[in-house]
N, C-alpha and C positions, 0 to 999 in steps of 0.2 A: 569482711569490710573493714578495711584502714583507720586507725582510731582520727584520721582525716577529715574522713566523709562525714561523720553525724554531722556536724558544724556547717557544710552545705548542705542538708538535706531541705526544702522548701518548706515551705508549709503556707498553706492558704488561711488569710486573713480578710474579713468578709468588713468591709465597709458602709456607714449608715449617712444619707448629707446629714450637714451639720441645719441649723438655723441662716444661713448665710453660705453664699454659692461656693465660696472659697476653704470652708469645714469639710471634715470629714468625724467620722466617729464611728470607736471599735464597738461593733455588732454587739462580741460577747464579751467584751473585755472593760464595758462602759468608759466611764470619766469625762472629763471635759475634749468637747470639740480640738479637734487638732490643725493648725496649720495649713494646706493644701499645696505642698513644694513638689509633688511627686507625678501631679498625674498629667499626662499633655492634654489638656484641656487650655489650649493656653491665650483664648482672649475670654476663656471663660463663660461661653456660648451653652454648654449645654443646657444652663437652666435659663437661659435669657426665655422671658414670656411671647417672646415673636415665636422662639421654636416651638413653645411647650404648643400655645394657640397652634397654631402651622399640624403638628404633629398631630392636636388632640378634634381638628378638626378631619382630616385625613380619616385618623382610626376610628370617626364615626361614622362617616359616607363610605370607606371603601374595607373597613376590616383591620382586624392583628395581622395577618399576614396577605402576601398574594395568591396562594393557594396553587400555584404550578409554575413553569420554570416562565421563561421570556418568548418562547419558542413553541409555548402550549396556549395557558390563558392567564399566563402570570404579568405579560405586560398593561399600563398602568398608563392612561397619560400624562400623570405625574415622574412619570420614568422617561417619558420622549421631550419631555419641557425641560426634567433638572438637566440631560444630557445635552439637550443642544446649548440651555444656557451658561454651561461650561465648558463645549466645545466654542462658543462666541466669549468669552470671557481669557480662555486662553486659547484664543487665535490658533486651533488645532478645526480639524475639518469633522473631525467624528469621535462620540464620548462615546464607552461601554462602562453600566454600572455592573458590579458587584459585589455580591456580599461581605467578605472581609478583603482585605489588603491582602493578605495571604493569599486569597486563592488570586487576588489580581496576580499577583507578583510570578505565580507559578503561571498562570495564562501568559503574560509575557514573556518568560524566557522561551516558552515551546512558542510560541509564533514566531520568533527568532535565531531560535539555533534548534536543532537534530545532532543524532547522532555523528554527522558526517563536520560540525562545523568544533572549533575552538570558544569557549567562552574566557574572556580576561576582564576579572572583576577584584574590583577593588577588597584589599583584605578582612574589612570592616562591614561587608555589606550583610544584611539580615539575611537572619537565616532563611525566610519564606522564598529568596531569592537563590542560596544554597541548595533546596528541597528542589525549586526548578529546575536548577543545573539538571541535577542527577537524574530526573524526571523526565528532561528532553534525550538523555546521553553522549549528550556535549562534553567535548574534552575540557576543563579547568584549569586555568593557570590563575594563580592569585598575585595581582601587585600591592606595591609598599603601598599604606596607606595616601590619595590623595600624590601620588609622585608619578606626575607627569612622565619624567622621564625615564623611570623604570618601565611605566608600560610602552612608551616609545621603543625601548628596545626589544622589549618580547613582539610589540606590533614587527620588527624589521625583521626579527626573527623567524616568525612565520613565512612560511612559501607552500605554494598549489593550494592550499586550503580555498573554500568559500569562503566569503566576505565572514568572517569574525564578528563576533558580540562581545562589544567592553559595559559595563554595571556600574553603574555609582549610586550612590548617596549625594540630595543636591543637602542636605541635614542629616549628619549622621547622630542617632538618637541618645548615644550613648558618650561621644565623644566632642558636640557639640561645635565639631568641623564639616565645614566644605571646601568641597575641590576649585577650583575657578573652570566653571561649565563653560565658559565661552570656550577656552585653551581647550577642554578634555575635547568637545564636539568640534572643533578645527584639528584635533590630532586625528579624532576618528576618519572625516572627512577628508585628509591626504592618504591614508591608509585603508580604505576603501573598508574603513568596521561599523556593522552596526552601532547602535546607542542607546542602552535605556538606563534610565534616573528612574531613581525610587523619591517623588518628590513628597511622600508621606509628613513630614514634620517639616517640611517649609510652607507648604501651601497658608494661606492665612496670616502668614510673618515676613516670609523674607520676599523679595523684590519687590515690583514696583505695584502697588495695591494689593499687596500679600497674592499675586499669580508667581510664586514661587521662583526659581532661576535660570527656567529656560524657555522661559515667555520671550518672546520676542525678541529671538538670538537672529546672530546672520545664519550660523549653520545651523543643519536641522538635527534635532533630537528624532531617535525612531517611535519610542514609547513614551509616554510618561507616567507613571503611577501615579496614584493619590489616595487617601483614604479622607472619609468623615468623623472619622473617630476622633480626630484630635482636634485640629485649632475651629473646624465644623463643628464641633458638640455635637453631634448625629451618631453614625453608623453606617459601615458598611463602604465601599470601597469606588475608583472605575481605571480604567485606560484611557488615555486621550494619543490620537494619531490620528495621518493623514487617511482620507475616503477608502483607499487601496489596503490601510492595516487595519480600519474596522469590521469593512467587510471579509477580509480572512479571519478575522476573529470570532466576528459572527457565523462565519460558515464552517470551520474548523476548530475551535476551542470548547473542548470539554469542560472545561471548568467555566464557562457561563454559557454552555447550552444544557446541562445536565444539574442545573442546578435550580431551586426555589429563586423565585424574583426577588431583588430587596425587599423587606417590606414595606409598605406605602404611606405610614408613621414616620419612618426613618427617612426617606424620601423627598415628604413634606418639610423634616427639619431640617436639613439639609441647603435644601431652596432657600428657605428662611435664613438660615444661617450664608449664602451667598448674597443673598437683597442685603443684605445688613453690612456683608464685607466691599462691597460697590455704593451700597451709601457713606460707607467708614476708610475710604480706601489707605484711611495713613492711622489705624489702627497699631499695623505691625511695625511700621516706624518710631513710633512712641513704644512699642513693647522691645525694641530695640536700642532704643535710648535708656530704659532701665535696662536691661541688660549687662549697657555698658557700665551704667552708676554702680551695678552690683560687684562685676570682676574688679574694677575700682577698686572699692572699699575694701573688698575680700583680699586682693593683692596688700592693700595695705595693713592688714591685719597679720599678715604675715603669712597666707595662704601660696602656695603656685596657681596666679594667672588662668581660671580655666580656658584653656581654648577655645576658639570660637568668636562669634558674633550674637550669632539667634539666642531663643531662651532658656538654651541646657546648658548648666552650667556644673560640668563633672570634677567634685573637687578630689584628688585622688591622693589614696592614703597608701593603697599597698597589700596589705594583709588582710584575710578576712576577717580574723577574728575582731584586729582595731576596729574595722568599718564596721561591722555589729555594732562593735559598742558606741560609735559617734551614732549610729541612728539609733540606738537607744536612749542617748544620753540625747539628744533633738526631742524624740517622744517625751521624753520624764519633763521638757519644758515646752510641749506644744506646740511643737513643730514636725512634720510628717516628711521625711526626705528617705529615700529606699536606698538601702547599700547595695548594689549592681557588685556581683561578684562572678570570678567564672563557674562555668564556659561562655557566659552573656561577654563577660569581655575578656582580654589574658592573663594569662597566670600573673601574681604580682602586680596587676592593676587594680586591684578592688577599688570601691569610689562609690562615697554620697552623690545620687544624680537630682541635682535641684534643677528644678523648673521652674521658671517663671511664668503669673497668670496676667492678663489686664488689670484684674477684678482685686488682685492683693492689695489688701487695707494698706494705708501709711502708718508706717512705722513697723513693715515687715522686717526690713532688713536690720533694722536695728536690734530688731526679738532675735534675730538668725545668728549676729552680730555679739550678741548675748549669752545665746546659750553654745554657742561651739567651743568644745575644748582647743585650749592649743593645737596649735600644728606642728 
């Protein structure tokens, strides 16, 4: 082991919720609760009373787990209802639920690529998508982040292959950036490429009514991947596509067929979250407005303006040791923001990942600016 490796060793830290929805407390270390600027609970729904009530009712009537895969005994009316409601909300023919986003992404790549395929993936896509490419046996090319000119050059250079697969995300969780999804879809259509978009971090926040960036586009997206463990405040995931793709997943996807169905309390919680999003379609836009104010203030304080427009605000620091030191300094001031280091991000780009939540109390920005050391 080299001298640099111990500093990169990860350790599990266990957290307990505080009295407020935006608070977390060290389970072992104790101390005052911290202001949560780290989790992906963008809309603060994980402890919303509507979700708790719905999950509790499902727990009492249906039990903790589903007891089987969807094709054995695991399907419940709640699964069917949530799938149909999501399909209607997203304007897609078919939605299938999965126990996790990692699993859904592996299934999505497997449905669109095989060992005769070429996959063109944004260089910064999530690890789960790369695992999916590896499992499919497809050839992998990685284009520069959000660089459609680089992608087009690579598409032009492909010849004689079956339809390639292009993979990107609508909100990159460590960068805070988004591609021009409409232009990306047009480019894929022009070159006969399939398109998979991971909307995990966008749903509930970006797009009209929080429906993500793929909603109501003029060009088709073959598959959309989404999760309930972020803005929806629950757990589990889904894939959304046309009727033919939904049937293909049902008939051929081992990741869907051979796993225990999503637990009924999580299904009920996700359904309650969808109801809230439909009743409050401006929540996402309000969070984006807040994120712009935070970006402006951080820039005025001398920090490089965090890229993107969404609720993820990366503060680039560079080396691992300094980034960890910044994390510790914030924690000492009662704020939780996790140091993100390689291999999660490229070498030399370690960062603090600030995450905004809809339920953050007034004065949170001022607390952050007072606690941050000089850039």
